[in-house]
N, CA, C and O atoms as CSV, one atom per row, in Angstrom:
chain,resi,resn,atom,element,x,y,z
A,1,MET,N,N,-11.382,-27.229,-23.818
A,1,MET,CA,C,-10.208,-27.729,-24.504
A,1,MET,C,C,-9.088,-26.690,-24.394
A,1,MET,O,O,-9.301,-25.503,-24.641
A,2,LYS,N,N,-7.912,-27.148,-24.027
A,2,LYS,CA,C,-6.758,-26.253,-23.897
A,2,LYS,C,C,-6.087,-26.055,-25.244
A,2,LYS,O,O,-6.007,-26.975,-26.057
A,3,THR,N,N,-5.613,-24.855,-25.463
A,3,THR,CA,C,-4.821,-24.590,-26.664
A,3,THR,C,C,-3.367,-24.458,-26.248
A,3,THR,O,O,-3.052,-24.093,-25.116
A,4,ARG,N,N,-2.500,-24.761,-27.186
A,4,ARG,CA,C,-1.067,-24.667,-26.892
A,4,ARG,C,C,-0.651,-23.212,-26.805
A,4,ARG,O,O,-1.078,-22.372,-27.597
A,5,ARG,N,N,0.178,-22.940,-25.839
A,5,ARG,CA,C,0.721,-21.589,-25.728
A,5,ARG,C,C,1.977,-21.504,-26.576
A,5,ARG,O,O,2.715,-22.479,-26.719
A,6,SER,N,N,2.204,-20.346,-27.123
A,6,SER,CA,C,3.455,-20.147,-27.859
A,6,SER,C,C,4.225,-19.024,-27.180
A,6,SER,O,O,3.647,-18.088,-26.626
A,7,PHE,N,N,5.528,-19.145,-27.241
A,7,PHE,CA,C,6.395,-18.195,-26.561
A,7,PHE,C,C,7.310,-17.536,-27.581
A,7,PHE,O,O,7.741,-18.176,-28.540
A,8,THR,N,N,7.600,-16.285,-27.379
A,8,THR,CA,C,8.490,-15.566,-28.284
A,8,THR,C,C,9.931,-16.005,-28.051
A,8,THR,O,O,10.281,-16.523,-26.991
A,9,ALA,N,N,10.741,-15.786,-29.057
A,9,ALA,CA,C,12.165,-16.106,-28.935
A,9,ALA,C,C,12.798,-15.280,-27.818
A,9,ALA,O,O,13.687,-15.752,-27.110
A,10,LYS,N,N,12.330,-14.051,-27.673
A,10,LYS,CA,C,12.869,-13.171,-26.636
A,10,LYS,C,C,12.583,-13.740,-25.238
A,10,LYS,O,O,13.448,-13.726,-24.363
A,11,PHE,N,N,11.365,-14.236,-25.045
A,11,PHE,CA,C,10.991,-14.825,-23.761
A,11,PHE,C,C,11.819,-16.079,-23.479
A,11,PHE,O,O,12.339,-16.258,-22.378
A,12,LYS,N,N,11.934,-16.945,-24.493
A,12,LYS,CA,C,12.697,-18.180,-24.331
A,12,LYS,C,C,14.151,-17.875,-23.972
A,12,LYS,O,O,14.733,-18.516,-23.096
A,13,THR,N,N,14.729,-16.888,-24.661
A,13,THR,CA,C,16.117,-16.509,-24.392
A,13,THR,C,C,16.269,-16.005,-22.961
A,13,THR,O,O,17.230,-16.346,-22.273
A,14,LYS,N,N,15.321,-15.199,-22.525
A,14,LYS,CA,C,15.364,-14.669,-21.157
A,14,LYS,C,C,15.343,-15.806,-20.142
A,14,LYS,O,O,16.128,-15.812,-19.193
A,15,VAL,N,N,14.445,-16.766,-20.342
A,15,VAL,CA,C,14.329,-17.890,-19.412
A,15,VAL,C,C,15.595,-18.745,-19.437
A,15,VAL,O,O,16.090,-19.154,-18.387
A,16,VAL,N,N,16.112,-19.012,-20.619
A,16,VAL,CA,C,17.325,-19.832,-20.736
A,16,VAL,C,C,18.513,-19.148,-20.074
A,16,VAL,O,O,19.294,-19.793,-19.375
A,17,LEU,N,N,18.650,-17.855,-20.291
A,17,LEU,CA,C,19.766,-17.143,-19.653
A,17,LEU,C,C,19.644,-17.165,-18.132
A,17,LEU,O,O,20.646,-17.269,-17.424
A,18,GLU,N,N,18.414,-17.067,-17.637
A,18,GLU,CA,C,18.220,-17.183,-16.191
A,18,GLU,C,C,18.602,-18.583,-15.712
A,18,GLU,O,O,19.201,-18.745,-14.649
A,19,ALA,N,N,18.248,-19.592,-16.512
A,19,ALA,CA,C,18.590,-20.968,-16.139
A,19,ALA,C,C,20.100,-21.177,-16.153
A,19,ALA,O,O,20.648,-21.855,-15.284
A,20,LEU,N,N,20.767,-20.593,-17.142
A,20,LEU,CA,C,22.222,-20.736,-17.235
A,20,LEU,C,C,22.948,-20.003,-16.110
A,20,LEU,O,O,24.039,-20.404,-15.707
A,21,SER,N,N,22.349,-18.944,-15.612
A,21,SER,CA,C,22.988,-18.194,-14.519
A,21,SER,C,C,23.014,-19.008,-13.227
A,21,SER,O,O,23.815,-18.738,-12.333
A,22,GLU,N,N,22.139,-19.999,-13.136
A,22,GLU,CA,C,22.057,-20.891,-11.981
A,22,GLU,C,C,21.785,-20.171,-10.660
A,22,GLU,O,O,22.141,-20.666,-9.590
A,23,ARG,N,N,21.156,-19.005,-10.742
A,23,ARG,CA,C,20.753,-18.313,-9.522
A,23,ARG,C,C,19.473,-18.923,-8.958
A,23,ARG,O,O,19.207,-18.859,-7.757
A,24,TYR,N,N,18.686,-19.516,-9.862
A,24,TYR,CA,C,17.423,-20.131,-9.470
A,24,TYR,C,C,17.406,-21.584,-9.952
A,24,TYR,O,O,18.039,-21.922,-10.952
A,25,THR,N,N,16.690,-22.420,-9.246
A,25,THR,CA,C,16.530,-23.799,-9.693
A,25,THR,C,C,15.530,-23.822,-10.848
A,25,THR,O,O,14.781,-22.867,-11.051
A,26,LEU,N,N,15.528,-24.912,-11.595
A,26,LEU,CA,C,14.564,-25.038,-12.686
A,26,LEU,C,C,13.138,-24.970,-12.158
A,26,LEU,O,O,12.255,-24.405,-12.803
A,27,SER,N,N,12.921,-25.542,-10.994
A,27,SER,CA,C,11.579,-25.505,-10.395
A,27,SER,C,C,11.156,-24.073,-10.078
A,27,SER,O,O,10.014,-23.684,-10.323
A,28,ASP,N,N,12.083,-23.299,-9.535
A,28,ASP,CA,C,11.785,-21.902,-9.217
A,28,ASP,C,C,11.464,-21.114,-10.492
A,28,ASP,O,O,10.499,-20.352,-10.547
A,29,LEU,N,N,12.295,-21.321,-11.505
A,29,LEU,CA,C,12.063,-20.617,-12.771
A,29,LEU,C,C,10.737,-21.022,-13.404
A,29,LEU,O,O,10.000,-20.187,-13.929
A,30,ALA,N,N,10.451,-22.306,-13.344
A,30,ALA,CA,C,9.202,-22.803,-13.927
A,30,ALA,C,C,7.999,-22.188,-13.227
A,30,ALA,O,O,7.041,-21.770,-13.877
A,31,GLN,N,N,8.052,-22.136,-11.922
A,31,GLN,CA,C,6.963,-21.534,-11.159
A,31,GLN,C,C,6.857,-20.043,-11.463
A,31,GLN,O,O,5.762,-19.511,-11.642
A,32,ARG,N,N,7.964,-19.405,-11.516
A,32,ARG,CA,C,8.019,-17.962,-11.746
A,32,ARG,C,C,7.431,-17.575,-13.102
A,32,ARG,O,O,6.752,-16.556,-13.227
A,33,HIS,N,N,7.702,-18.407,-14.121
A,33,HIS,CA,C,7.252,-18.090,-15.482
A,33,HIS,C,C,6.039,-18.909,-15.914
A,33,HIS,O,O,5.577,-18.798,-17.049
A,34,ASN,N,N,5.528,-19.733,-14.996
A,34,ASN,CA,C,4.336,-20.534,-15.249
A,34,ASN,C,C,4.508,-21.481,-16.444
A,34,ASN,O,O,3.647,-21.568,-17.320
A,35,ILE,N,N,5.636,-22.179,-16.452
A,35,ILE,CA,C,5.908,-23.190,-17.475
A,35,ILE,C,C,6.487,-24.429,-16.794
A,35,ILE,O,O,6.891,-24.376,-15.632
A,36,HIS,N,N,6.525,-25.524,-17.515
A,36,HIS,CA,C,7.025,-26.782,-16.954
A,36,HIS,C,C,8.557,-26.785,-16.972
A,36,HIS,O,O,9.159,-26.289,-17.924
A,37,PRO,N,N,9.195,-27.337,-15.934
A,37,PRO,CA,C,10.661,-27.389,-15.895
A,37,PRO,C,C,11.276,-28.119,-17.092
A,37,PRO,O,O,12.364,-27.767,-17.550
A,38,THR,N,N,10.571,-29.139,-17.596
A,38,THR,CA,C,11.080,-29.864,-18.756
A,38,THR,C,C,11.186,-28.944,-19.969
A,38,THR,O,O,12.098,-29.079,-20.785
A,39,GLN,N,N,10.244,-28.008,-20.080
A,39,GLN,CA,C,10.271,-27.062,-21.191
A,39,GLN,C,C,11.522,-26.192,-21.116
A,39,GLN,O,O,12.149,-25.907,-22.136
A,40,ILE,N,N,11.873,-25.780,-19.929
A,40,ILE,CA,C,13.084,-24.972,-19.747
A,40,ILE,C,C,14.317,-25.784,-20.143
A,40,ILE,O,O,15.214,-25.275,-20.815
A,41,SER,N,N,14.354,-27.037,-19.726
A,41,SER,CA,C,15.489,-27.902,-20.083
A,41,SER,C,C,15.591,-28.078,-21.597
A,41,SER,O,O,16.689,-28.080,-22.153
A,42,THR,N,N,14.463,-28.224,-22.252
A,42,THR,CA,C,14.450,-28.375,-23.717
A,42,THR,C,C,14.983,-27.116,-24.390
A,42,THR,O,O,15.824,-27.189,-25.285
A,43,TRP,N,N,14.488,-25.966,-23.955
A,43,TRP,CA,C,14.954,-24.696,-24.534
A,43,TRP,C,C,16.449,-24.501,-24.283
A,43,TRP,O,O,17.175,-24.019,-25.152
A,44,LYS,N,N,16.894,-24.877,-23.103
A,44,LYS,CA,C,18.307,-24.737,-22.747
A,44,LYS,C,C,19.172,-25.594,-23.657
A,44,LYS,O,O,20.211,-25.141,-24.137
A,45,ALA,N,N,18.748,-26.830,-23.897
A,45,ALA,CA,C,19.498,-27.734,-24.780
A,45,ALA,C,C,19.531,-27.194,-26.211
A,45,ALA,O,O,20.565,-27.246,-26.876
A,46,GLN,N,N,18.404,-26.679,-26.677
A,46,GLN,CA,C,18.354,-26.098,-28.027
A,46,GLN,C,C,19.269,-24.888,-28.132
A,46,GLN,O,O,19.968,-24.705,-29.128
A,47,PHE,N,N,19.255,-24.077,-27.104
A,47,PHE,CA,C,20.085,-22.874,-27.078
A,47,PHE,C,C,21.571,-23.239,-27.137
A,47,PHE,O,O,22.335,-22.662,-27.911
A,48,LEU,N,N,21.957,-24.189,-26.320
A,48,LEU,CA,C,23.367,-24.589,-26.274
A,48,LEU,C,C,23.800,-25.287,-27.562
A,48,LEU,O,O,24.949,-25.151,-27.983
A,49,ALA,N,N,22.898,-26.026,-28.186
A,49,ALA,CA,C,23.224,-26.710,-29.444
A,49,ALA,C,C,23.465,-25.709,-30.568
A,49,ALA,O,O,24.287,-25.954,-31.451
A,50,GLY,N,N,22.756,-24.586,-30.542
A,50,GLY,CA,C,22.903,-23.593,-31.602
A,50,GLY,C,C,23.854,-22.458,-31.268
A,50,GLY,O,O,24.071,-21.571,-32.094
A,51,ALA,N,N,24.418,-22.471,-30.081
A,51,ALA,CA,C,25.264,-21.364,-29.635
A,51,ALA,C,C,26.498,-21.172,-30.504
A,51,ALA,O,O,26.919,-20.037,-30.725
A,52,GLU,N,N,27.086,-22.250,-30.999
A,52,GLU,CA,C,28.309,-22.102,-31.789
A,52,GLU,C,C,28.051,-21.382,-33.114
A,52,GLU,O,O,28.968,-20.787,-33.680
A,53,ASP,N,N,26.830,-21.431,-33.606
A,53,ASP,CA,C,26.506,-20.740,-34.855
A,53,ASP,C,C,26.652,-19.223,-34.715
A,53,ASP,O,O,26.930,-18.525,-35.689
A,54,ILE,N,N,26.464,-18.734,-33.515
A,54,ILE,CA,C,26.566,-17.294,-33.268
A,54,ILE,C,C,27.979,-16.787,-33.545
A,54,ILE,O,O,28.166,-15.655,-33.989
A,55,PHE,N,N,28.958,-17.625,-33.281
A,55,PHE,CA,C,30.340,-17.203,-33.411
A,55,PHE,C,C,30.984,-17.579,-34.738
A,55,PHE,O,O,32.192,-17.416,-34.912
A,56,GLU,N,N,30.189,-18.077,-35.668
A,56,GLU,CA,C,30.735,-18.347,-36.992
A,56,GLU,C,C,31.179,-17.032,-37.611
A,56,GLU,O,O,30.600,-15.977,-37.352
A,57,THR,N,N,32.208,-17.112,-38.427
A,57,THR,CA,C,32.672,-15.889,-39.059
A,57,THR,C,C,31.674,-15.439,-40.113
A,57,THR,O,O,31.020,-16.256,-40.760
A,58,ASP,N,N,31.571,-14.148,-40.270
A,58,ASP,CA,C,30.682,-13.607,-41.290
A,58,ASP,C,C,31.123,-14.048,-42.678
A,58,ASP,O,O,30.303,-14.134,-43.593
A,59,GLY,N,N,32.391,-14.322,-42.837
A,59,GLY,CA,C,32.921,-14.750,-44.128
A,59,GLY,C,C,32.278,-16.038,-44.610
A,59,GLY,O,O,31.946,-16.158,-45.789
A,60,SER,N,N,32.097,-16.998,-43.720
A,60,SER,CA,C,31.504,-18.276,-44.140
A,60,SER,C,C,30.036,-18.103,-44.498
A,60,SER,O,O,29.544,-18.743,-45.427
A,61,ARG,N,N,29.341,-17.251,-43.776
A,61,ARG,CA,C,27.934,-16.980,-44.099
A,61,ARG,C,C,27.833,-16.267,-45.438
A,61,ARG,O,O,26.977,-16.588,-46.263
A,62,LYS,N,N,28.718,-15.297,-45.644
A,62,LYS,CA,C,28.693,-14.548,-46.910
A,62,LYS,C,C,28.994,-15.465,-48.080
A,62,LYS,O,O,28.390,-15.338,-49.146
A,63,LYS,N,N,29.929,-16.392,-47.884
A,63,LYS,CA,C,30.260,-17.336,-48.952
A,63,LYS,C,C,29.048,-18.183,-49.325
A,63,LYS,O,O,28.779,-18.409,-50.505
A,64,GLU,N,N,28.322,-18.648,-48.315
A,64,GLU,CA,C,27.130,-19.453,-48.573
A,64,GLU,C,C,26.082,-18.636,-49.329
A,64,GLU,O,O,25.467,-19.131,-50.273
A,65,GLU,N,N,25.883,-17.388,-48.912
A,65,GLU,CA,C,24.914,-16.525,-49.576
A,65,GLU,C,C,25.346,-16.233,-51.010
A,65,GLU,O,O,24.522,-16.245,-51.924
A,66,GLU,N,N,26.645,-15.968,-51.208
A,66,GLU,CA,C,27.152,-15.694,-52.544
A,66,GLU,C,C,27.005,-16.916,-53.447
A,66,GLU,O,O,26.676,-16.785,-54.626
A,67,GLN,N,N,27.248,-18.100,-52.893
A,67,GLN,CA,C,27.103,-19.329,-53.678
A,67,GLN,C,C,25.650,-19.525,-54.091
A,67,GLN,O,O,25.374,-19.919,-55.225
A,68,THR,N,N,24.724,-19.255,-53.185
A,68,THR,CA,C,23.301,-19.367,-53.509
A,68,THR,C,C,22.919,-18.369,-54.596
A,68,THR,O,O,22.215,-18.713,-55.547
A,69,ASP,N,N,23.389,-17.126,-54.449
A,69,ASP,CA,C,23.112,-16.103,-55.460
A,69,ASP,C,C,23.697,-16.507,-56.804
A,69,ASP,O,O,23.051,-16.352,-57.840
A,70,ARG,N,N,24.911,-17.021,-56.787
A,70,ARG,CA,C,25.583,-17.442,-58.023
A,70,ARG,C,C,24.805,-18.562,-58.703
A,70,ARG,O,O,24.606,-18.537,-59.917
A,71,ASP,N,N,24.369,-19.536,-57.927
A,71,ASP,CA,C,23.604,-20.657,-58.473
A,71,ASP,C,C,22.303,-20.171,-59.121
A,71,ASP,O,O,21.921,-20.637,-60.195
A,72,GLU,N,N,21.631,-19.230,-58.455
A,72,GLU,CA,C,20.387,-18.690,-59.017
A,72,GLU,C,C,20.659,-17.935,-60.313
A,72,GLU,O,O,19.898,-18.050,-61.274
A,73,LEU,N,N,21.736,-17.170,-60.339
A,73,LEU,CA,C,22.076,-16.426,-61.554
A,73,LEU,C,C,22.412,-17.368,-62.708
A,73,LEU,O,O,21.995,-17.140,-63.843
A,74,LEU,N,N,23.165,-18.426,-62.414
A,74,LEU,CA,C,23.503,-19.392,-63.458
A,74,LEU,C,C,22.256,-20.098,-63.976
A,74,LEU,O,O,22.153,-20.371,-65.172
A,75,LYS,N,N,21.325,-20.391,-63.103
A,75,LYS,CA,C,20.068,-21.011,-63.517
A,75,LYS,C,C,19.293,-20.070,-64.435
A,75,LYS,O,O,18.755,-20.493,-65.458
A,76,THR,N,N,19.240,-18.801,-64.065
A,76,THR,CA,C,18.532,-17.808,-64.878
A,76,THR,C,C,19.208,-17.647,-66.239
A,76,THR,O,O,18.533,-17.563,-67.265
A,77,ILE,N,N,20.532,-17.603,-66.246
A,77,ILE,CA,C,21.275,-17.479,-67.512
A,77,ILE,C,C,20.976,-18.674,-68.409
A,77,ILE,O,O,20.749,-18.510,-69.607
A,78,GLY,N,N,20.976,-19.872,-67.836
A,78,GLY,CA,C,20.672,-21.072,-68.614
A,78,GLY,C,C,19.274,-21.026,-69.206
A,78,GLY,O,O,19.068,-21.370,-70.370
A,79,GLN,N,N,18.322,-20.602,-68.399
A,79,GLN,CA,C,16.944,-20.508,-68.871
A,79,GLN,C,C,16.836,-19.471,-69.992
A,79,GLN,O,O,16.166,-19.718,-70.995
A,80,LEU,N,N,17.474,-18.333,-69.837
A,80,LEU,CA,C,17.424,-17.288,-70.863
A,80,LEU,C,C,18.105,-17.750,-72.148
A,80,LEU,O,O,17.651,-17.415,-73.242
A,81,LYS,N,N,19.185,-18.513,-72.028
A,81,LYS,CA,C,19.875,-19.024,-73.208
A,81,LYS,C,C,18.973,-19.977,-73.992
A,81,LYS,O,O,18.902,-19.914,-75.219
A,82,VAL,N,N,18.287,-20.859,-73.265
A,82,VAL,CA,C,17.369,-21.792,-73.924
A,82,VAL,C,C,16.252,-21.023,-74.631
A,82,VAL,O,O,15.914,-21.330,-75.774
A,83,GLU,N,N,15.685,-20.031,-73.957
A,83,GLU,CA,C,14.618,-19.226,-74.570
A,83,GLU,C,C,15.137,-18.477,-75.789
A,83,GLU,O,O,14.458,-18.400,-76.812
A,84,ASN,N,N,16.345,-17.923,-75.680
A,84,ASN,CA,C,16.948,-17.171,-76.779
A,84,ASN,C,C,17.177,-18.082,-77.990
A,84,ASN,O,O,16.872,-17.705,-79.122
A,85,ASP,N,N,17.718,-19.282,-77.745
A,85,ASP,CA,C,17.941,-20.241,-78.829
A,85,ASP,C,C,16.626,-20.637,-79.489
A,85,ASP,O,O,16.562,-20.757,-80.712
A,86,PHE,N,N,15.587,-20.841,-78.703
A,86,PHE,CA,C,14.273,-21.201,-79.239
A,86,PHE,C,C,13.734,-20.092,-80.142
A,86,PHE,O,O,13.209,-20.351,-81.225
A,87,LEU,N,N,13.876,-18.856,-79.672
A,87,LEU,CA,C,13.376,-17.728,-80.460
A,87,LEU,C,C,14.167,-17.562,-81.753
A,87,LEU,O,O,13.589,-17.231,-82.789
A,88,LYS,N,N,15.464,-17.784,-81.710
A,88,LYS,CA,C,16.304,-17.707,-82.908
A,88,LYS,C,C,15.840,-18.738,-83.943
A,88,LYS,O,O,15.732,-18.425,-85.128
A,89,LYS,N,N,15.566,-19.967,-83.493
A,89,LYS,CA,C,15.133,-21.029,-84.389
A,89,LYS,C,C,13.768,-20.732,-84.971
A,89,LYS,O,O,13.512,-21.051,-86.132
A,90,SER,N,N,12.887,-20.130,-84.195
A,90,SER,CA,C,11.535,-19.854,-84.683
A,90,SER,C,C,11.523,-18.722,-85.710
A,90,SER,O,O,10.581,-18.621,-86.496
A,91,LEU,N,N,12.555,-17.866,-85.719
A,91,LEU,CA,C,12.635,-16.783,-86.697
A,91,LEU,C,C,13.143,-17.256,-88.058
A,91,LEU,O,O,12.945,-16.562,-89.055
A,92,ARG,N,N,13.775,-18.388,-88.123
A,92,ARG,CA,C,14.330,-18.901,-89.368
A,92,ARG,C,C,13.276,-19.413,-90.269
A,92,ARG,O,O,13.577,-19.884,-91.366
């Protein structure tokens, strides 16, 4: 029984960059790296679909992270307020 092979992101990137350089055909690359040409095409499409994310400004990423942090802090504050109110009532 065959098991599925897994490839590192570094390997996939190397193969995709070679494919994008167009120095070799997909068949040549597939033979060279012992993988199916369709796999190279799939990785290439995934790479190109996500390429624009690389050039997003750090500001937009930071805003998303800050919003997530803020939401977590507000959730914690709400939980602590409820616990504090409960404890106040139980002391009466």
